[in-house]
C-alpha positions in Angstrom: 275.6 153.6 24.8 276.9 150.1 25.4 278.5 148.9 28.6 282.0 149.5 27.2 281.0 153.1 26.3 281.7 154.3 29.8 285.3 153.2 29.3 285.7 155.4 26.2 285.4 158.7 28.1 288.6 160.8 28.3 288.6 160.6 32.1 288.8 156.8 31.9 291.7 156.4 29.6 294.1 155.7 32.5 291.9 152.8 33.5 288.3 151.7 33.1 285.5 153.4 35.1 284.1 150.6 37.2 281.7 152.4 39.6 279.4 155.4 39.4 278.3 157.7 42.3 275.3 160.1 41.9 274.5 163.2 43.8 270.8 163.5 44.3 269.3 167.0 44.7 269.3 168.9 41.4 270.9 165.9 39.7 268.5 163.0 40.0 265.6 164.9 41.6 264.3 168.3 40.8 264.3 169.5 44.4 266.6 172.6 44.2 263.6 174.7 43.1 261.9 174.0 46.4 264.8 175.4 48.4 264.9 178.5 46.1 261.2 179.2 46.5 261.2 178.9 50.3 264.4 181.0 50.7 262.9 183.7 48.5 259.8 183.8 50.7 261.9 184.2 53.9 264.2 186.9 52.4 261.3 188.9 51.1 260.4 189.8 54.7 263.8 191.6 55.0 263.4 193.3 51.6 266.2 191.2 50.2 266.4 188.9 47.1 267.8 185.4 46.7 270.2 185.2 43.8 272.1 182.5 42.0 275.5 183.4 43.4 274.2 182.8 46.9 272.4 179.6 45.9 275.6 178.2 44.3 277.5 178.8 47.6 274.8 176.8 49.5 274.3 173.9 47.2 275.7 170.5 48.3 276.4 171.6 51.9 274.9 170.1 55.0 271.8 171.9 56.1 273.3 173.8 59.0 276.4 174.8 56.9 274.1 176.1 54.1 272.0 177.9 56.7 275.0 179.8 58.1 276.0 180.8 54.6 272.4 182.0 54.0 272.1 184.3 57.1 275.6 185.6 56.9 275.8 186.4 53.2 272.4 188.1 53.3 273.2 190.1 56.4 270.2 189.0 58.4 272.1 187.0 61.0 271.3 189.6 63.7 267.6 189.1 63.0 267.5 185.4 62.1 269.9 182.7 63.3 270.8 179.8 61.1 269.0 177.4 63.5 265.8 179.5 63.4 266.0 179.7 59.6 266.1 175.9 59.4 263.0 175.6 61.6 261.0 178.0 59.5 262.2 176.5 56.3 261.4 173.0 57.4 257.7 173.5 57.7 257.4 174.6 54.1 259.8 172.1 52.6 258.0 169.1 54.2 254.9 169.9 52.2 256.9 170.3 49.0 259.3 167.4 49.0 256.8 164.6 48.4 256.0 166.2 45.1 259.6 165.9 43.8 260.0 164.9 40.2 262.9 163.1 38.5 265.3 165.2 36.5 265.1 164.7 32.7 267.2 161.7 31.6 267.8 160.4 35.2 265.7 157.3 34.9 267.1 156.4 31.5 270.7 156.7 32.7 270.2 154.8 35.9 268.4 151.9 34.2 271.1 151.8 31.5 273.9 151.5 34.0 272.0 148.9 36.1 271.2 146.8 33.0 274.8 146.8 32.0 276.1 145.7 35.3 277.8 148.9 36.5 277.5 149.3 40.3 275.9 152.6 41.1 275.1 154.4 44.4 273.8 157.7 45.7 275.8 160.2 47.9 273.2 162.7 49.0 274.0 165.6 51.3 270.4 165.6 52.5 269.6 163.9 55.8 267.5 160.8 56.1 264.2 162.4 57.0 264.3 164.6 53.9 265.6 161.8 51.8 262.6 159.7 52.6 260.2 162.5 51.7 261.9 163.3 48.4 262.1 159.8 47.2 258.8 158.4 48.3 257.4 158.5 44.7 260.6 157.1 43.2 261.3 153.9 45.2 261.8 151.8 42.0 264.7 154.0 40.8 266.4 154.2 44.1 266.0 150.4 44.7 268.5 149.9 41.8 271.3 151.6 43.9 273.9 149.3 45.4 273.8 151.6 48.5 272.9 155.1 49.6 274.9 157.4 51.8 273.1 160.4 53.3 274.4 163.6 54.9 273.7 162.4 58.4 275.7 159.2 58.0 278.2 158.9 60.9 281.1 158.7 58.4 280.2 162.0 56.8 281.9 164.4 59.3 281.8 167.4 57.0 279.6 168.4 54.0 280.7 169.1 50.5 283.3 170.4 49.4 284.8 168.0 51.9 285.3 164.6 50.2 283.8 162.7 53.2 280.6 161.6 51.5 282.2 160.4 48.3 284.9 158.5 50.2 282.3 156.8 52.4 280.2 155.9 49.3 283.2 154.5 47.5 284.2 152.3 50.5 280.8 150.6 50.5 281.0 149.1 47.0 281.9 145.4 46.9 285.5 144.7 46.1 287.0 147.8 47.7 289.2 149.6 48.4 288.8 151.0 44.9 291.1 153.2 42.8 289.5 156.7 43.0 290.0 157.7 39.4 288.1 154.6 38.3 285.0 156.0 40.1 282.8 158.4 38.1 280.8 161.0 40.0 277.8 162.9 38.6 277.2 166.3 40.3 275.3 169.5 39.7 276.8 171.7 42.4 280.2 173.4 42.3 280.9 172.3 45.9 280.1 168.7 44.9 282.5 168.8 41.9 285.2 170.0 44.2 284.5 167.3 46.8 284.7 164.6 44.1 288.0 166.1 42.8 289.4 166.2 46.4 288.5 162.5 46.7 290.6 161.9 43.6 287.6 160.7 41.5 286.5 161.4 37.9 283.6 163.8 37.8 281.0 165.0 35.3 279.2 168.3 36.2 275.6 168.6 35.0 275.0 172.3 35.8 271.9 174.2 36.3 271.1 176.2 33.1 271.8 179.4 35.1 
């Protein structure tokens, strides 16, 4: 794919795509499996199962927002608060995150865009502490980003599907403000796709096989 190949996409016919924003968890890094494993362990104590429909509702949200969905949707909120769930989950996740692998094709696409002069950035719902653990083996890839916006950034008042994180990411590219349809977002979560659309941006969903 040559540099001008990005401009040939149907979403770009009204004007060239000039910037690209990437989600991170489940899109660039194979981290969603860690959340699934830990949440299955916790729910097993209550003789409940963690299914894909619940995971889809949690993906892309800030941690506390996802935690509230988890305890309320599973009916365990009387036994486990969202805050206690996060504390219990944290201990297990901190051991898993440093082993995070890149998703297939992520390195190739990032290098391609960088080499062809397309400014790219990350808009990750994860907070800084988790971001550092997840990316510690992949500093070279993330060093190619123009900038990175995390879920605990002051400008991100609400998690996805609010467009806050994508609007903040767009505003930090050089040459802004940018025309939103000329920004292409890559997402794996339904809430992230909706957030990008609310921001007025073009979006490509790379869904989990399930």
